[in-house]
N, C-alpha and C positions, 0 to 999 in steps of 0.2 A: 434693236436694244429695247427692252421692255420699260415701261414708265408704269406708273401708278398714280391715282387721283387719290384725295382724301376729302371726304364730305364731310362737312361739319354740320351737325345739326343738335338741336336740345330737345330732350324728351323729357316732358312735363308729365308727372305720374297720373294727375287726374283733373277732373275739372276745378276740385277745391284749391288745387297748386295755381291756378290762374289769376292773375291780379283782376281789379274791378273792368278795366276796359276791355281786356280777353276774354272775360265772362261774357259780357255785353255782346260782343261779336260770336262768340260760341252759341249764345242763346238766340241771337237771330239769326245765325245760318241754321240752327237746328229747326227752328220756327219756320222758316221759309222754305227749307227741304219737304215740308208737307205740302205745298203747292207744286211739287214736281209733277210733271207730265211724263211718266215713265211705263207706258202701257205697255211695251215691249221687253225691257230689260227688267222691270221691277226694281231697277236700282235708283234709289232716290238721294240728290246731292243738292246741299244747299250751301250758298256762299254769301260772305258778308264782308264788306270792303269798308275800311275806315279811312276817311280823306283826310287831308292836313287840316281842315276847317272843322274835324269833328262830326260830319255828318257820317251815317252809316248807311250803306246801300245794300240791297240784298236781291238775289236771284237763284232760281233754281234750273235744274235740268230740264230741257223740254225735247221731247223725242217726236218722230214722225215715222209713218210706216214706210216711207220712202228712205230707208238707211242710205246714207248718213246724214239726211238733211236735218235732222235736230241738232241741238246745241247743249253742250256741257254747261253748267252751274256757273261755273267761274268764266267762261267766255261770254255767256250771256250777262253777267254782272259788270266785268269789266268794259264790255264794249258798250252798255247802256251808260255806265259812269264817264267813259270818254266822251260820249257824244253830249252828254247833259253838262258835265263839269270838265270840259276840255283844257280847262288850265290849272286844275286844282291836283294837287300830287295824291297819289295813294300811299299810305303809310303802311296799313296792313290788308292782307288779305286771310280770309279764315274760311276754309272747307270742310263740311262735314258729308260723308258718304255712308250708306249702308243698304242692303237689301230693304224693301219696304216693311216687311214684317218679322225681321229679323234683327237681334241685337249681336252686334260684332263688336269687338274691342282693337281690330286691326286699322291702324289710321290710314285714311285712303287718301293718296297724293294725287294731285293734277294729272292728267294725261299729257301725253307729248304734245299735242294740238295745244292745250291750255296752256303748258309751260311757254312754248314758243310765245304765245299772245302775250302771255305777263311778260316775257321779256321784253317784246315791243314797246311797252309800256314805262318799264324800268329804263329803257335805253333812251326813250322820247324825255323822261322827267329827270334823267341824269343821277338817279337816286335810287337805291335798293328799295324793295318793297317786302317786309316780312311775310313771311308764309306760314301759315299754320294750317296743319291737316289732321283731321281726326275722326273717329268713329263715334257712334253715340255713347259710348263706355269705354274707358281706359285711357291708354296713355295719348297724349297729343305730342306732335312732332312740331318742332319751330325752326326755320332756316331764316338766315338775315336777308337773303335774297334767293331768286329763282336761280341765279347761276350756280348755287349750290346743288340745284337738282338738275341742272341742264350745262355742265361743265364744257362740253364743246357746242358752243352756242353760235348761231348764224344770226348776225344782226346787220343792220345797213351799211356798217363799215366796210363790208365785203363788197358791195355794190360799186 
């Protein structure tokens, strides 16, 4: 028997359609993207996380000549956040990626490893994290939870 998934997401037309909080996250992710160390892929990614206490935490991708020793922006940011704010819930995560010297209008979603890491923190806090992903220009996609992007998810309930 064949089955089908329906993935729900919101397509936000552009930066001007974001609310004030979303604009702050977009701006923070865009700014920190400039600090990416992407000497090999030349693909720069920035991430901004909004905590329930209103604090915004940022991070960027960090590569290494010994692939895959580097770390994506999303995991750099979420791991640092969890280490420094272990009991504070994550409300929103905003990621922006594009080649260093190119303008792209394609929203860049978290990779599989980042999706799994975000899932761990959603499960830990027993609450979804809104995920926004974008490029430097154009549409922005928003989901209510990483589970929208990882429908067959593996978490501690299987252990």
